FIDREN-610218 format. One record per residue (C-alpha): x, y, z; residue in three letters. Coordinates in nm, 2 decimals. Layout:
<atoms>
[[X,Y,Z],'ALA']
...
</atoms>
This chain:
<atoms>
[[8.34,2.03,10.62],'MET']
[[8.52,2.07,10.96],'THR']
[[8.76,2.35,11.01],'VAL']
[[9.12,2.28,11.15],'PRO']
[[9.10,2.29,11.53],'VAL']
[[9.38,2.54,11.58],'ARG']
[[9.23,2.79,11.35],'ALA']
[[8.89,2.76,11.53],'VAL']
[[9.07,2.80,11.87],'ALA']
[[9.26,3.11,11.76],'ALA']
[[8.94,3.27,11.61],'SER']
[[8.75,3.19,11.93],'LEU']
[[9.03,3.34,12.15],'LEU']
[[9.03,3.65,11.94],'ASP']
[[8.65,3.68,11.98],'ASP']
[[8.69,3.67,12.36],'VAL']
[[8.97,3.92,12.34],'ALA']
[[8.72,4.15,12.15],'GLN']
[[8.48,4.12,12.44],'GLY']
[[8.27,3.81,12.37],'SER']
[[8.16,3.58,12.65],'SER']
[[8.32,3.23,12.62],'LEU']
[[8.00,3.06,12.74],'ASN']
[[7.79,3.22,12.47],'LYS']
[[8.02,3.14,12.17],'ILE']
[[8.20,2.82,12.27],'TYR']
[[7.92,2.57,12.17],'GLY']
[[7.90,2.68,11.81],'ARG']
[[8.28,2.68,11.77],'ALA']
[[8.29,2.33,11.92],'GLU']
[[8.04,2.20,11.67],'ARG']
[[8.26,2.32,11.39],'SER']
[[8.54,2.08,11.46],'VAL']
[[8.56,1.70,11.44],'ALA']
[[8.44,1.51,11.75],'ASP']
[[8.79,1.36,11.79],'SER']
[[8.94,1.71,11.81],'GLU']
[[8.70,1.86,12.06],'GLN']
[[8.91,1.78,12.37],'PRO']
[[9.21,1.96,12.20],'LEU']
[[8.99,2.26,12.12],'LEU']
[[8.88,2.28,12.49],'ARG']
[[9.24,2.24,12.61],'GLU']
[[9.38,2.51,12.38],'LEU']
[[9.10,2.76,12.45],'VAL']
[[9.06,2.73,12.82],'TYR']
[[9.43,2.68,12.89],'GLY']
[[9.53,2.98,12.68],'SER']
[[9.28,3.20,12.86],'LEU']
[[9.40,3.09,13.20],'ARG']
[[9.75,3.21,13.11],'LEU']
[[9.64,3.49,12.88],'TRP']
[[9.80,3.78,13.08],'PRO']
[[10.13,3.60,13.10],'LEU']
[[10.15,3.51,12.73],'TYR']
[[10.03,3.86,12.64],'LYS']
[[10.33,3.99,12.82],'GLY']
[[10.55,3.76,12.62],'VAL']
[[10.40,3.86,12.28],'THR']
[[10.47,4.22,12.38],'ARG']
[[10.84,4.13,12.37],'GLN']
[[10.83,3.90,12.07],'LEU']
[[10.66,4.15,11.83],'LEU']
[[10.89,4.43,11.71],'GLU']
[[10.59,4.65,11.65],'ARG']
[[10.23,4.61,11.77],'PRO']
[[9.99,4.43,11.54],'LEU']
[[9.73,4.63,11.35],'LYS']
[[9.38,4.61,11.51],'THR']
[[9.25,4.41,11.21],'LYS']
[[9.53,4.15,11.26],'ASP']
[[9.47,4.10,11.64],'ALA']
[[9.38,3.73,11.57],'VAL']
[[9.75,3.68,11.52],'LEU']
[[9.81,3.77,11.89],'GLU']
[[9.56,3.50,11.99],'ALA']
[[9.73,3.26,11.76],'LEU']
[[10.07,3.33,11.92],'LEU']
[[9.93,3.29,12.27],'ILE']
[[9.76,2.96,12.18],'MET']
[[10.08,2.83,12.02],'ALA']
[[10.29,2.91,12.32],'MET']
[[10.04,2.75,12.55],'TYR']
[[10.05,2.43,12.33],'GLU']
[[10.43,2.43,12.33],'LEU']
[[10.44,2.46,12.71],'ASP']
[[10.14,2.26,12.84],'GLU']
[[10.03,2.01,12.57],'CYS']
[[10.17,1.67,12.47],'ALA']
[[10.20,1.78,12.11],'THR']
[[10.56,1.75,11.97],'PRO']
[[10.71,2.10,11.95],'ASP']
[[10.76,2.09,11.57],'TYR']
[[10.39,2.00,11.53],'ALA']
[[10.28,2.29,11.75],'SER']
[[10.49,2.54,11.56],'VAL']
[[10.39,2.41,11.21],'SER']
[[10.03,2.39,11.32],'GLY']
[[10.03,2.75,11.42],'ALA']
[[10.21,2.86,11.10],'VAL']
[[9.95,2.67,10.89],'ASP']
[[9.68,2.87,11.07],'CYS']
[[9.80,3.19,10.91],'CYS']
[[9.65,3.09,10.57],'GLU']
[[9.33,2.94,10.73],'GLN']
[[9.28,3.27,10.91],'LEU']
[[9.33,3.47,10.60],'GLY']
[[9.67,3.61,10.69],'ARG']
[[9.91,3.40,10.47],'PRO']
[[10.17,3.68,10.48],'TRP']
[[10.21,3.63,10.86],'ALA']
[[10.35,3.27,10.84],'ASN']
[[10.71,3.39,10.87],'ARG']
[[10.62,3.63,11.16],'LEU']
[[10.45,3.35,11.36],'ILE']
[[10.73,3.11,11.28],'ASN']
[[11.00,3.36,11.39],'GLY']
[[10.82,3.45,11.71],'CYS']
[[10.77,3.09,11.82],'LEU']
[[11.13,2.99,11.74],'ARG']
[[11.25,3.29,11.95],'ARG']
[[11.01,3.18,12.23],'TYR']
[[11.16,2.83,12.22],'GLN']
[[11.51,2.97,12.23],'ARG']
[[11.48,3.26,12.47],'ASP']
[[11.19,3.15,12.69],'LYS']
[[11.36,3.19,13.03],'ALA']
[[11.47,3.55,12.96],'ALA']
[[11.13,3.64,12.82],'LEU']
[[10.95,3.51,13.13],'LEU']
[[11.21,3.68,13.35],'GLU']
[[11.12,4.02,13.19],'SER']
[[10.75,4.00,13.28],'LEU']
[[10.59,4.23,13.53],'GLY']
[[10.44,4.10,13.85],'ASP']
[[10.08,4.08,13.73],'SER']
[[10.18,3.92,13.40],'GLU']
[[10.39,3.66,13.59],'ARG']
[[10.08,3.58,13.81],'ALA']
[[9.87,3.55,13.49],'ALA']
[[9.63,3.81,13.63],'LEU']
[[9.50,4.14,13.47],'PRO']
[[9.67,4.44,13.62],'GLY']
[[9.37,4.59,13.79],'TRP']
[[9.28,4.26,13.96],'LEU']
[[9.64,4.19,14.06],'HIS']
[[9.64,4.53,14.23],'LYS']
[[9.31,4.46,14.42],'LEU']
[[9.42,4.11,14.53],'LEU']
[[9.76,4.23,14.64],'SER']
[[9.59,4.48,14.87],'LYS']
[[9.32,4.24,15.00],'SER']
[[9.51,3.91,15.01],'TYR']
[[9.88,3.99,15.04],'PRO']
[[9.95,3.65,15.21],'ASP']
[[9.74,3.44,14.98],'GLN']
[[9.82,3.62,14.65],'LEU']
[[10.04,3.34,14.53],'ASP']
[[9.78,3.08,14.61],'GLN']
[[9.50,3.28,14.43],'LEU']
[[9.72,3.32,14.13],'ALA']
[[9.82,2.96,14.12],'ASP']
[[9.46,2.84,14.15],'ALA']
[[9.36,3.07,13.86],'GLY']
[[9.63,2.92,13.63],'ARG']
[[9.54,2.55,13.69],'ARG']
[[9.28,2.32,13.55],'ARG']
[[8.99,2.30,13.80],'PRO']
[[8.94,1.99,14.01],'PRO']
[[8.66,1.75,13.90],'PHE']
[[8.45,1.70,14.21],'THR']
[[8.14,1.49,14.26],'LEU']
[[7.86,1.54,14.51],'ARG']
[[7.73,1.21,14.63],'ILE']
[[7.35,1.18,14.68],'ASN']
[[7.38,1.02,15.02],'THR']
[[7.01,0.94,15.02],'GLU']
[[7.10,0.68,14.75],'ARG']
[[7.45,0.57,14.85],'ILE']
[[7.72,0.65,15.10],'SER']
[[8.04,0.83,15.00],'VAL']
[[8.25,0.53,15.09],'GLN']
[[8.03,0.29,14.89],'ASP']
[[8.04,0.52,14.59],'TYR']
[[8.41,0.55,14.62],'ARG']
[[8.43,0.17,14.61],'ALA']
[[8.23,0.17,14.28],'LEU']
[[8.47,0.42,14.13],'LEU']
[[8.77,0.21,14.24],'THR']
[[8.60,-0.09,14.07],'GLU']
[[8.57,0.12,13.75],'ALA']
[[8.94,0.21,13.77],'GLY']
[[8.87,0.57,13.87],'ILE']
[[9.08,0.71,14.16],'ASP']
[[8.92,0.97,14.39],'ALA']
[[8.99,1.15,14.72],'ARG']
[[8.74,1.26,14.98],'VAL']
[[8.63,1.63,14.95],'ALA']
[[8.42,1.77,15.23],'GLY']
[[8.13,1.57,15.39],'THR']
[[7.96,1.43,15.08],'SER']
[[8.21,1.49,14.79],'GLY']
[[8.48,1.30,14.60],'LEU']
[[8.74,1.47,14.38],'THR']
[[8.86,1.25,14.09],'LEU']
[[9.24,1.24,14.04],'VAL']
[[9.18,1.24,13.66],'GLN']
[[8.85,1.38,13.51],'PRO']
[[8.64,1.14,13.31],'VAL']
[[8.32,1.19,13.10],'PRO']
[[8.01,1.16,13.31],'VAL']
[[7.90,0.87,13.10],'SER']
[[8.19,0.67,13.27],'GLN']
[[8.07,0.75,13.62],'LEU']
[[7.88,0.46,13.78],'PRO']
[[7.51,0.52,13.81],'HIS']
[[7.54,0.88,13.70],'PHE']
[[7.22,0.86,13.50],'HIS']
[[7.05,0.69,13.79],'ASP']
[[7.10,1.00,14.00],'GLY']
[[7.37,0.87,14.24],'PHE']
[[7.60,1.17,14.19],'VAL']
[[7.63,1.52,14.05],'SER']
[[7.93,1.72,13.93],'VAL']
[[7.97,2.01,14.17],'GLN']
[[8.27,2.19,14.31],'ASP']
[[8.35,2.13,14.68],'ALA']
[[8.30,2.50,14.77],'SER']
[[7.96,2.51,14.60],'ALA']
[[7.85,2.20,14.80],'GLN']
[[7.88,2.41,15.12],'LEU']
[[7.57,2.61,15.03],'ALA']
[[7.33,2.32,15.11],'GLY']
[[7.52,2.24,15.43],'LEU']
[[7.52,2.60,15.55],'LEU']
[[7.15,2.64,15.50],'LEU']
[[7.11,2.29,15.66],'SER']
[[6.74,2.25,15.57],'PRO']
[[6.51,2.03,15.77],'LYS']
[[6.27,1.80,15.58],'PRO']
[[5.98,1.99,15.45],'GLY']
[[6.14,2.33,15.49],'MET']
[[6.05,2.57,15.21],'THR']
[[6.35,2.71,15.04],'VAL']
[[6.39,2.95,14.75],'LEU']
[[6.70,2.94,14.53],'ASP']
[[6.66,3.28,14.37],'ALA']
[[6.93,3.26,14.10],'CYS']
[[6.92,2.88,14.06],'ALA']
[[7.05,2.78,13.71],'ALA']
[[7.20,2.54,13.63],'PRO']
[[7.06,2.39,13.95],'GLY']
[[7.34,2.22,14.14],'GLY']
[[7.27,2.39,14.47],'LYS']
[[6.89,2.37,14.43],'ALA']
[[6.91,1.99,14.37],'CYS']
[[7.14,1.95,14.67],'HIS']
[[6.89,2.14,14.89],'LEU']
[[6.62,1.91,14.76],'ALA']
[[6.83,1.60,14.83],'GLU']
[[6.87,1.73,15.19],'LEU']
[[6.49,1.73,15.22],'GLY']
[[6.39,2.08,15.14],'ALA']
[[6.08,2.18,14.94],'THR']
[[6.26,2.38,14.67],'VAL']
[[6.15,2.66,14.44],'THR']
[[6.42,2.74,14.18],'ALA']
[[6.40,3.08,14.00],'ALA']
[[6.61,3.21,13.72],'ASP']
[[6.60,3.49,13.46],'ILE']
[[6.71,3.26,13.18],'SER']
[[6.46,3.02,13.03],'GLU']
[[6.74,2.81,12.86],'ASP']
[[6.93,2.78,13.18],'ARG']
[[6.61,2.70,13.38],'LEU']
[[6.57,2.40,13.15],'VAL']
[[6.90,2.27,13.29],'LYS']
[[6.76,2.29,13.65],'VAL']
[[6.46,2.07,13.54],'ASP']
[[6.70,1.83,13.36],'GLU']
[[6.92,1.79,13.67],'ASN']
[[6.61,1.75,13.90],'ALA']
[[6.47,1.48,13.67],'ASN']
[[6.79,1.29,13.65],'ARG']
[[6.81,1.29,14.03],'LEU']
[[6.44,1.21,14.07],'ASN']
[[6.37,1.53,14.26],'LEU']
[[6.06,1.75,14.26],'SER']
[[6.16,2.12,14.22],'ILE']
[[5.92,2.40,14.13],'THR']
[[6.07,2.62,13.86],'SER']
[[5.99,3.00,13.82],'VAL']
[[6.11,3.20,13.53],'LEU']
[[6.17,3.55,13.66],'SER']
[[6.43,3.82,13.71],'ASP']
[[6.53,3.80,14.07],'GLY']
[[6.48,4.18,14.10],'ARG']
[[6.11,4.13,14.05],'SER']
[[6.06,3.80,14.23],'LEU']
[[5.88,3.99,14.51],'HIS']
[[5.61,4.08,14.24],'GLU']
[[5.58,3.71,14.14],'VAL']
[[5.59,3.52,14.46],'LEU']
[[5.39,3.58,14.78],'ALA']
[[5.56,3.78,15.06],'PRO']
[[5.70,3.59,15.36],'ALA']
[[5.65,3.25,15.19],'SER']
[[5.99,3.08,15.24],'PHE']
[[6.16,2.94,15.55],'ASP']
[[6.50,3.00,15.39],'ALA']
[[6.65,3.16,15.08],'ILE']
[[6.97,3.09,14.89],'LEU']
[[7.08,3.40,14.70],'LEU']
[[7.37,3.30,14.48],'ASP']
[[7.41,3.63,14.30],'VAL']
[[7.57,3.71,13.95],'PRO']
[[7.92,3.84,14.02],'CYS']
[[8.26,3.90,13.87],'SER']
[[8.35,3.53,13.89],'ALA']
[[8.70,3.62,14.03],'THR']
[[8.68,3.32,14.26],'GLY']
[[8.62,3.08,13.97],'VAL']
[[8.86,3.21,13.71],'MET']
[[8.99,2.86,13.63],'ARG']
[[8.64,2.76,13.53],'ARG']
[[8.56,3.09,13.36],'ASN']
[[8.90,3.20,13.23],'PRO']
[[8.76,3.46,12.99],'ASP']
[[8.72,3.67,13.31],'VAL']
[[9.09,3.74,13.28],'LYS']
[[9.04,3.89,12.94],'VAL']
[[8.69,4.06,12.93],'ILE']
[[8.64,4.17,13.29],'ARG']
[[8.71,4.53,13.38],'ARG']
[[8.74,4.71,13.71],'LYS']
[[8.44,4.92,13.62],'SER']
[[8.23,4.60,13.60],'ASP']
[[8.25,4.55,13.98],'ILE']
[[8.03,4.85,14.06],'ASP']
[[7.77,4.73,13.81],'GLN']
[[7.77,4.39,13.97],'PHE']
[[7.74,4.54,14.32],'ALA']
[[7.44,4.75,14.22],'ALA']
[[7.27,4.43,14.08],'LEU']
[[7.36,4.23,14.39],'GLN']
[[7.20,4.50,14.62],'SER']
[[6.88,4.51,14.42],'GLU']
[[6.85,4.13,14.43],'LEU']
[[6.91,4.12,14.81],'LEU']
[[6.64,4.38,14.88],'HIS']
[[6.40,4.21,14.64],'SER']
[[6.41,3.86,14.78],'VAL']
[[6.43,3.97,15.14],'TRP']
[[6.05,4.04,15.14],'THR']
[[5.99,3.67,15.05],'LEU']
[[6.15,3.54,15.37],'LEU']
[[5.94,3.45,15.67],'LYS']
[[6.00,3.60,16.01],'PRO']
[[6.23,3.36,16.19],'GLY']
[[6.38,3.25,15.86],'GLY']
[[6.74,3.29,15.72],'HIS']
[[6.90,3.39,15.39],'LEU']
[[7.24,3.27,15.27],'LEU']
[[7.41,3.53,15.05],'TYR']
[[7.66,3.37,14.82],'ALA']
[[7.90,3.48,14.55],'THR']
[[8.18,3.32,14.35],'CYS']
[[8.39,3.64,14.40],'SER']
[[8.69,3.71,14.62],'VAL']
[[8.63,4.09,14.61],'LEU']
[[8.49,4.25,14.92],'SER']
[[8.30,4.51,14.71],'GLN']
[[8.07,4.22,14.61],'GLU']
[[8.07,4.05,14.95],'ASN']
[[8.10,4.21,15.29],'ASP']
[[8.03,4.56,15.14],'ALA']
[[7.70,4.44,15.00],'ILE']
[[7.59,4.27,15.32],'VAL']
[[7.71,4.56,15.53],'GLY']
[[7.51,4.82,15.34],'ARG']
[[7.20,4.59,15.34],'PHE']
[[7.22,4.55,15.72],'LEU']
[[7.25,4.93,15.76],'ASP']
[[6.94,4.98,15.54],'ALA']
[[6.72,4.69,15.64],'GLU']
[[6.62,4.69,16.01],'LYS']
[[6.45,4.35,15.99],'THR']
[[6.79,4.18,15.92],'ALA']
[[7.07,4.07,16.14],'TYR']
[[7.40,3.89,16.08],'SER']
[[7.43,3.53,16.18],'MET']
[[7.74,3.32,16.24],'ILE']
[[7.78,3.04,15.99],'LEU']
[[7.71,2.70,16.14],'PRO']
[[8.05,2.57,16.04],'GLN']
[[8.39,2.71,15.94],'SER']
[[8.44,2.70,15.57],'VAL']
[[8.70,2.97,15.50],'GLY']
[[8.86,3.29,15.62],'GLU']
[[8.64,3.49,15.86],'THR']
[[8.53,3.83,15.73],'THR']
[[8.32,4.10,15.90],'THR']
[[7.99,3.94,15.80],'TYR']
[[8.07,3.60,15.66],'GLY']
[[8.34,3.37,15.54],'GLN']
[[8.56,3.36,15.23],'GLN']
[[8.69,3.04,15.08],'VAL']
[[9.03,3.11,14.92],'ILE']
[[9.06,2.90,14.60],'PRO']
[[9.34,2.65,14.59],'SER']
[[9.49,2.43,14.32],'ALA']
[[9.35,2.10,14.46],'LEU']
[[9.06,2.24,14.67],'GLY']
[[8.74,2.42,14.61],'GLY']
[[8.66,2.74,14.43],'ASP']
[[8.67,3.09,14.58],'GLY']
[[8.32,3.13,14.72],'LEU']
[[8.19,3.38,14.98],'TYR']
[[7.90,3.30,15.22],'TYR']
[[7.71,3.52,15.47],'ALA']
[[7.40,3.42,15.67],'LEU']
[[7.13,3.67,15.75],'LEU']
[[6.84,3.62,15.98],'GLY']
[[6.49,3.79,16.00],'LYS']
[[6.37,3.82,16.36],'PRO']
[[6.03,3.68,16.47],'THR']
[[5.80,3.97,16.57],'PRO']
</atoms>
């Protein structure tokens, strides 16, 4: 028996609010609703999380007294219902009655009058409630992150906040060994799918479609990959036969791109499940990639020293540059997490450096917009590692920083990735 989609969404949102990672819990929740309702579940969950800090600021005003901890799911229900009222095509009366019905499904039948009253007031007083929000709430950013971004990006703060509130663009990387960008765009047009050019080998669809509707997707003509992520392969610019290590490779988009460009790729990752995705992607694209299951911090114990011409190190990070794709970041991430990520990033960089041949280069990448995970890591590494020097990126991709470049995420453009290129001198 399937569970009503709104009740599943509210429970899922509450689990995230209690600290669960969306990626880890979403699949099971999705399987509990009817296939026909899965798109609505995704819209309610991801959309509510993108705007969570904003609607949390509204619930603060709607509730006369804070909810008891055991009833926190009702806050998630309110946030979800306000999102549905504002952003979905559901008639208002159906959004309200659907949320009220959830009270019983969530084991809180006594709350139906509370939820109904709050949502009626939101409909009536929405402008005043939004006007009373604080700056970080209005930007739909957690307070600690809003403060950091205000300091680091005063001129781009609105752009960053706006990108984080929007649905992400759906961008394809064309396998130009198989078909040109122009010819694939023509195939999309024939299929009734509009697309605009994104970078050198990408196309962004005006409206996302299931991959099953993409011409020759299963024949390996295209992959789904954000425009900023496509830059990694271009910045490493491998020559045919060049040996390249992708040290944190899963799910394999960048590793496959490097292989398409002619590199001999070794893809390493700490997660066996996620490494399977690398193999699946490589098989679909008819690419040969060597997989290695290993923690990046101990790769130097698994692979021979100085065995790669180039290394891509796309490190785990705060994901502050990809919040629209990982919107639970706005809820579960804490400022204290950044120091933990920074420590891991430094360890990874020192570990894989020994695997780089003299004369080779390493591309350090994050999907963070925070300098603590970007320039600060590279700067400390250069101070400590005398066999490393900073290189200028071969093309301009974003804002120039001390050691690299930062792509600022935008509503229609790529995600917020950071790139820095390091070289190892020949003796």
